[in-house]
C-alpha positions as CSV (number, residue, x, y, z in Angstrom):
1,M,-28.7,19.6,58.4
2,C,-30.4,17.9,55.4
3,M,-29.1,15.0,53.4
4,H,-30.7,14.2,50.0
5,L,-30.1,10.8,48.4
6,L,-31.4,10.0,45.0
7,P,-33.5,6.8,44.5
8,D,-31.8,3.8,43.0
9,F,-33.0,3.9,39.3
10,R,-32.0,0.2,39.0
11,A,-34.1,-1.0,42.0
12,P,-37.0,-3.3,40.9
13,W,-39.6,-1.3,42.8
14,Y,-38.6,1.9,41.0
15,V,-38.5,0.2,37.5
16,D,-42.0,-1.3,38.1
17,A,-43.4,2.1,39.2
18,L,-41.7,3.8,36.2
19,Q,-43.1,1.3,33.7
20,M,-46.7,1.7,35.2
21,A,-46.4,5.4,34.9
22,L,-45.1,5.4,31.3
23,I,-47.1,2.6,29.7
24,P,-50.2,4.8,29.0
25,L,-48.0,7.2,27.0
26,T,-46.5,4.6,24.7
27,H,-49.1,5.0,22.0
28,H,-47.3,8.2,20.9
29,H,-44.0,7.7,19.0
30,M,-42.0,10.3,20.9
31,Y,-43.2,9.0,24.3
32,R,-42.3,5.5,23.2
33,I,-38.7,6.6,22.7
34,I,-38.7,8.3,26.1
35,Y,-40.0,5.1,27.7
36,L,-37.3,3.0,26.1
37,W,-34.6,5.4,27.1
38,W,-35.8,5.4,30.8
39,I,-35.9,1.6,30.8
40,L,-32.3,1.5,29.5
41,L,-31.2,4.0,32.1
42,A,-32.8,2.0,34.9
43,S,-31.0,-1.1,33.9
44,T,-27.5,0.3,33.2
45,N,-24.8,1.1,35.7
46,A,-23.6,4.7,35.7
47,F,-20.1,3.4,35.1
48,A,-19.8,0.6,32.6
49,E,-16.1,0.1,33.2
50,P,-15.2,-1.3,36.7
51,C,-12.5,0.5,38.6
52,P,-9.0,-1.1,38.7
53,L,-8.4,-3.7,41.3
54,P,-5.6,-3.2,43.8
55,T,-3.8,-6.4,42.6
56,T,-4.3,-8.9,39.8
57,G,-5.7,-11.6,42.0
58,A,-7.8,-9.5,44.3
59,G,-11.0,-11.2,45.5
60,E,-13.9,-10.0,47.6
61,P,-15.0,-7.4,48.5
62,Y,-12.9,-5.7,45.7
63,L,-14.6,-7.6,42.9
64,T,-18.1,-6.6,44.0
65,L,-17.2,-3.0,44.8
66,A,-15.4,-2.5,41.6
67,D,-18.6,-2.8,39.7
68,L,-20.7,-0.5,41.8
69,P,-21.5,3.0,40.7
70,N,-20.2,6.0,42.6
71,R,-23.5,6.6,44.3
72,E,-23.6,3.2,45.9
73,L,-20.0,3.4,46.9
74,R,-20.6,6.6,48.7
75,L,-23.6,5.0,50.4
76,L,-21.3,2.2,51.6
77,L,-18.9,4.7,53.0
78,N,-21.7,6.6,54.7
79,E,-22.9,3.3,56.2
80,Y,-19.3,2.5,57.3
81,M,-19.2,5.9,59.1
82,F,-22.6,5.3,60.6
83,A,-21.5,1.9,62.0
84,H,-18.7,3.5,63.9
85,S,-18.6,6.1,66.6
86,W,-15.4,8.0,66.2
87,T,-14.7,10.9,68.5
88,T,-11.4,12.1,67.0
89,H,-10.3,12.7,63.5
90,A,-7.3,10.4,64.1
91,E,-9.7,7.5,64.6
92,A,-11.3,8.1,61.2
93,V,-7.9,8.4,59.6
94,A,-6.9,5.0,61.1
95,A,-10.1,3.6,59.6
96,G,-9.0,4.4,56.1
97,F,-9.9,8.1,55.6
98,R,-7.3,10.8,55.1
99,L,-6.9,14.4,56.2
100,G,-9.2,16.5,54.1
101,D,-11.8,13.9,53.7
102,Q,-15.3,14.6,55.0
103,V,-16.6,12.4,57.8
104,Y,-19.8,13.0,59.7
105,G,-20.1,16.2,57.6
106,Q,-16.8,17.5,59.0
107,I,-13.4,17.9,57.2
108,L,-10.7,15.8,58.8
109,K,-7.9,17.8,60.3
110,S,-4.7,16.8,62.2
111,G,-5.2,16.7,66.0
112,S,-8.9,17.7,65.8
113,K,-12.0,16.1,67.4
114,F,-15.5,15.7,66.0
115,R,-18.0,18.2,67.2
116,P,-20.8,16.1,68.9
117,E,-23.6,18.4,67.7
118,K,-22.5,18.1,64.1
119,T,-22.0,14.4,64.3
120,D,-25.5,13.9,65.8
121,A,-27.0,16.1,63.1
122,W,-25.3,14.0,60.4
123,R,-26.5,10.8,62.0
124,R,-30.1,12.0,62.3
125,A,-30.2,13.1,58.7
126,Y,-28.7,9.9,57.5
127,R,-31.0,7.7,59.6
128,T,-34.1,9.4,58.2
129,S,-32.9,9.2,54.6
130,E,-33.8,6.5,52.0
131,R,-30.6,4.6,52.8
132,R,-32.4,1.5,53.9
133,E,-34.2,1.2,50.6
134,F,-30.8,1.6,48.8
135,F,-29.1,-0.8,51.2
136,K,-31.6,-3.6,50.3
137,Q,-30.3,-3.5,46.7
138,L,-26.6,-3.9,47.5
139,P,-24.9,-7.3,47.1
140,A,-24.3,-9.3,50.2
141,Q,-20.5,-9.0,49.7
142,A,-20.8,-5.2,50.0
143,D,-21.3,-5.3,53.7
144,P,-20.2,-1.9,55.3
145,A,-19.4,-3.6,58.6
146,A,-16.9,-5.8,56.8
147,L,-15.0,-2.9,55.2
148,S,-11.4,-2.6,56.3
149,P,-9.2,0.6,56.3
150,T,-7.4,-0.8,53.2
151,V,-10.6,-1.3,51.3
152,V,-11.9,2.2,52.3
153,D,-8.6,3.8,51.2
154,W,-8.9,1.9,47.8
155,T,-12.5,2.9,47.4
156,L,-11.7,6.6,48.0
157,R,-8.5,6.8,46.1
158,V,-9.3,4.6,43.1
159,C,-13.0,4.0,42.5
160,L,-14.4,7.4,43.5
161,A,-11.6,9.2,41.7
162,R,-13.2,8.4,38.3
163,G,-15.3,11.6,38.4
164,I,-12.2,13.8,38.2
165,W,-9.7,14.6,35.5
166,S,-6.3,16.1,35.9
167,K,-3.1,16.8,33.9
168,V,0.3,18.4,34.2
169,K,1.8,20.7,31.6
170,V,5.6,21.1,31.9
171,L,6.8,24.6,31.2
172,N,10.5,24.0,31.8
173,D,12.7,21.9,34.1
174,C,11.6,23.9,37.2
175,R,8.1,25.1,36.4
176,F,4.8,23.4,35.5
177,V,1.1,23.8,35.6
178,F,-1.3,21.4,37.4
179,A,-4.9,21.4,36.1
180,A,-7.9,19.5,37.3
181,G,-11.7,19.4,36.9
182,A,-14.8,17.3,37.2
183,V,-16.1,14.9,34.6
184,A,-19.2,16.6,33.2
185,D,-21.4,13.5,33.4
186,D,-20.6,13.0,37.0
187,T,-21.5,16.4,38.2
188,S,-24.8,17.0,36.4
189,S,-26.8,16.5,39.6
190,S,-24.4,17.7,42.3
191,K,-21.3,19.8,42.7
192,V,-17.9,18.4,43.4
193,R,-15.9,20.5,45.9
194,P,-12.2,20.3,46.6
195,L,-11.2,19.3,50.1
196,R,-7.5,19.0,50.2
197,F,-4.6,19.8,47.8
198,E,-1.3,18.1,48.7
199,V,2.0,18.5,46.9
200,H,5.4,16.8,47.5
201,G,8.6,17.8,45.8
202,A,7.2,21.2,44.6
203,R,5.3,24.3,45.7
204,C,2.0,25.3,44.0
205,A,-0.3,28.3,44.3
206,G,-3.4,27.6,46.5
207,W,-6.2,25.7,44.9
208,P,-9.3,27.8,44.2
209,R,-12.1,27.7,46.8
210,R,-14.9,26.8,44.4
211,P,-16.6,23.6,43.0
212,L,-14.8,21.8,40.2
213,S,-16.1,22.5,36.7
214,S,-15.7,20.4,33.6
215,A,-13.5,23.2,32.2
216,G,-11.2,22.8,35.2
217,D,-8.9,25.1,37.1
218,E,-5.1,25.3,37.1
219,V,-2.4,26.5,39.3
220,Q,1.3,27.4,38.7
221,C,3.9,25.2,40.4
222,V,7.6,25.3,41.0
223,R,9.7,22.1,41.4
224,S,11.9,21.8,44.5
225,G,15.3,20.5,43.4
226,D,15.4,17.6,40.9
227,S,13.5,14.9,42.9
228,E,10.2,13.3,42.0
229,V,7.0,15.4,42.3
230,S,3.6,14.1,43.4
231,L,0.3,16.0,43.4
232,E,-3.0,15.0,44.9
233,L,-6.4,16.7,44.9
234,A,-9.1,15.3,47.1
235,T,-12.8,16.1,46.7
236,D,-16.0,15.5,48.7
237,R,-17.9,13.5,46.1
238,A,-15.6,12.3,43.3
239,G,-12.6,10.9,45.2
240,I,-9.0,11.8,44.5
241,T,-6.9,12.5,41.4
242,R,-3.2,12.2,41.4
243,Q,-0.4,13.3,39.1
244,S,3.4,12.9,39.3
245,L,6.5,14.0,37.6
246,P,9.7,11.9,37.4
247,A,12.9,13.1,38.9
248,I,15.1,15.2,36.6
249,N,18.0,13.1,35.2
250,H,20.8,15.6,34.8
251,I,23.5,14.9,32.3
252,E,26.7,13.8,34.1
253,V,29.4,16.3,33.3
254,P,32.4,14.6,31.7
255,P,36.0,15.4,32.8
256,E,37.1,18.8,31.6
257,P,39.2,18.7,28.3
258,V,42.8,19.7,29.0
259,Q,45.7,20.5,26.7
260,E,48.9,18.8,27.6
261,Q,52.4,18.3,26.2
262,N,53.4,14.8,25.3
263,T,57.2,14.1,25.3
264,S,58.5,11.3,23.1
265,R,61.5,8.9,23.4
266,N,64.9,9.9,22.2
267,E,65.6,9.0,18.6
268,S,68.8,8.5,16.6
269,E,69.4,9.2,13.0
270,I,72.4,8.4,10.6
271,I,73.2,11.1,8.0
272,T,75.7,10.7,5.2
273,L,77.4,13.9,4.0
274,S,79.3,14.4,0.8
275,K,81.9,17.1,0.4
276,S,80.8,17.9,-3.2
277,R,77.1,17.7,-2.4
278,D,76.6,18.8,1.2
279,Y,79.5,20.9,2.3
280,F,80.2,24.5,1.3
281,L,83.5,26.3,1.3
282,F,83.6,28.6,4.4
283,Q,87.1,30.0,3.9
284,L,90.5,29.2,2.7
285,G,93.1,28.0,5.2
286,K,95.2,30.6,6.9
287,G,99.0,29.8,6.7
288,C,98.1,26.7,4.7
289,P,98.0,27.4,0.9
290,H,96.5,24.0,0.1
291,C,93.9,24.0,3.0
292,A,90.3,25.0,3.1
293,L,87.6,25.1,5.8
294,Y,84.3,23.5,4.9
295,A,81.0,23.4,6.7
296,A,77.7,21.6,6.4
297,D,74.4,22.0,8.3
298,V,72.5,18.9,9.4
299,R,69.1,18.6,11.1
300,P,66.9,15.7,12.1
301,S,64.3,14.5,9.6
302,E,61.6,14.9,12.3
303,P,60.1,18.4,12.1
304,G,60.7,20.4,15.3
305,A,63.0,17.9,16.8
306,L,65.8,19.1,19.1
307,I,69.4,17.8,18.9
308,L,70.9,16.2,22.0
309,R,74.3,15.4,20.5
310,A,76.1,14.9,17.2
311,T,78.9,12.4,16.7
312,T,81.0,11.2,13.7
313,V,80.6,7.6,13.0
314,S,83.1,7.5,10.1
315,S,84.9,9.9,7.9
316,T,87.1,9.8,4.8
317,R,90.8,10.0,5.8
318,G,93.7,11.3,3.9
319,G,93.3,15.1,3.4
320,W,89.8,15.3,5.0
321,Q,90.2,16.1,8.7
322,P,87.5,16.7,11.4
323,C,88.0,20.0,13.1
324,P,89.7,21.3,15.2
325,A,92.4,19.3,13.3
326,G,95.1,20.3,15.7
327,L,93.7,23.8,16.1
328,R,94.2,24.6,12.4
329,C,90.4,25.0,11.9
330,G,89.9,27.6,14.6
331,V,86.5,26.0,15.4
332,Q,85.3,22.7,17.0
333,E,83.9,19.8,15.0
334,F,80.2,20.7,15.8
335,S,78.8,24.1,16.6
336,P,75.7,26.2,16.4
337,P,75.3,27.6,12.8
338,D,75.3,31.2,14.2
339,N,78.2,30.8,16.6
340,S,81.2,28.8,15.6
341,L,83.0,29.5,18.8
342,I,80.6,27.3,20.8
343,S,81.2,23.6,20.8
344,G,78.2,21.2,20.5
345,C,74.6,21.5,19.4
346,E,72.6,20.4,22.3
347,G,69.1,21.8,22.3
348,L,69.3,23.1,18.7
349,A,67.3,22.2,15.7
350,V,70.3,22.6,13.3
351,C,74.0,21.6,13.8
352,R,77.0,22.8,11.8
353,V,79.7,20.2,10.9
354,W,83.2,21.5,10.3
355,R,85.9,19.9,8.2
356,L,89.4,20.8,7.1
357,A,90.2,19.8,3.5
358,E,93.9,19.4,2.6
359,T,93.3,18.3,-1.0
360,D,90.7,18.9,-3.7
361,A,89.6,15.2,-3.6
362,D,86.0,14.5,-2.8
363,A,85.2,13.1,0.7
364,S,82.3,11.9,2.8
365,D,81.2,11.6,6.5
366,V,78.7,9.5,8.4
367,I,77.1,11.6,11.2
368,Q,74.8,10.3,14.0
369,L,72.3,12.7,15.4
370,D,70.7,11.9,18.7
371,Y,67.6,14.0,19.1
372,Q,64.3,14.4,20.9
373,K,61.0,14.8,19.0
374,A,59.3,18.1,19.6
375,P,56.7,18.0,22.4
376,R,53.2,17.6,20.9
377,T,50.1,19.3,22.2
378,A,47.4,16.7,22.9
379,C,43.8,17.0,24.1
380,R,43.0,14.9,27.1
381,N,39.3,14.1,27.6
382,C,38.4,15.4,24.2
383,P,35.8,13.4,22.1
384,I,37.4,11.6,19.2
385,N,38.1,13.8,16.2
386,M,37.3,17.0,18.1
387,D,39.8,19.8,18.6
388,F,40.4,21.3,22.0
389,E,38.6,24.5,21.5
390,S,35.4,22.8,20.3
391,A,35.6,20.2,23.0
392,H,36.0,22.7,25.8
393,K,33.1,24.9,24.5
394,Q,30.9,21.8,24.5
395,W,32.0,20.9,28.0
396,V,31.2,24.4,29.4
397,E,27.7,24.2,27.9
398,Q,27.1,20.8,29.6
399,R,28.4,22.0,32.9
400,E,26.2,25.1,32.9
401,K,23.1,23.0,32.1
402,A,24.0,20.5,34.9
403,L,24.5,23.3,37.4
404,A,21.2,25.1,36.4
405,R,19.1,23.1,38.9
406,C,15.9,24.1,40.6
407,E,15.9,25.7,44.0
408,T,15.4,23.3,46.8
409,F,12.9,24.0,49.6
410,A,10.8,22.2,52.1
411,D,7.3,20.8,51.2
412,S,4.4,23.0,52.2
413,P,1.7,21.5,54.4
414,A,-1.3,20.1,52.6
415,Q,-3.9,22.7,51.8
416,T,-7.2,22.1,53.4
417,I,-9.8,23.9,51.4
418,P,-12.8,25.3,53.3
419,P,-16.1,25.7,51.6
420,G,-16.1,28.7,49.3
421,P,-18.4,30.5,46.9
422,T,-20.8,28.2,45.1
423,N,-20.4,30.0,41.7
């Protein structure tokens, strides 16, 4: 096994050697530009922007590590591995690494042990590399022996993730696409390979077994239920990239609109009838040459109301007699308009009043009608100023949308990605 580590272009010995090699060429204009460019490269960190601190007031070693380039951070992690002698993958996980990370050149798996021959090969390759020269240039605060599992986790998940991009494209409530790739500038000298693809709250197609490219790869995913979704893609050289989707907030279905009949209180109404204005001659009296039977129809002023009872409050006397007038009328005082043989008008919309006139003089009556207003159809749970049909149609649409939820299933195990084709 062979491990290649690039020299530290910022190291003083390297800059001095570079200057000595290039000074003789500076008499030419083009070589002078190349010389200045190399000096600038040697004095500039590969990442000008520090990686985010875990907390606002975080101190050392976070402050120092945040400013280090990825190359030196990986060196620190290698030195951290070298300083320990783990025999099981669980020990490496407890030290800050995660399943799918590469330790001693071996991918961490649940319940596995390190193969001694591979661990020894990794140690020999690392021991004979240029690590000591690099290590001399690291700040004192960046002591691999002082790294804690928390710092290791932060280094891997935050700082070393800066070489990867990822995004999520939502197709609909239940389907989305996860895409990820390598930042072009960070993969110019080495390939970034995926190690582990972990999804919670959804199910995705398997991540491709090939190095990440700047164009990226994408996989189709299906959300499980309506809970939050998290996605994590870990790599061997560029850390981890994460994406998440918030839980789906379904519209709460309002109560169903219902049509109902509202009954009202009983009402009373006083009606004044005039013989000359309101009554009509029904027939002349039988066996009474000077008698005549008169009738008038009365109804409540409230449309659709039903009469409960009709009573006479007052009536002109002296030749103007309420029926049956000693049975001379042949009918009762109040009756249905279409059946004079029935007494009373309960449940009717119209009531006929009967009078026997013994003279031609004008007369009048005061009639009281007790009635109940017609039941009105009302819409319970309807939006203001919306009729029942429109309200119920809107409610059905809301219910269907709320019930159209994504299928729920268990999370799949994290995908550990073995080395694949290099193209």
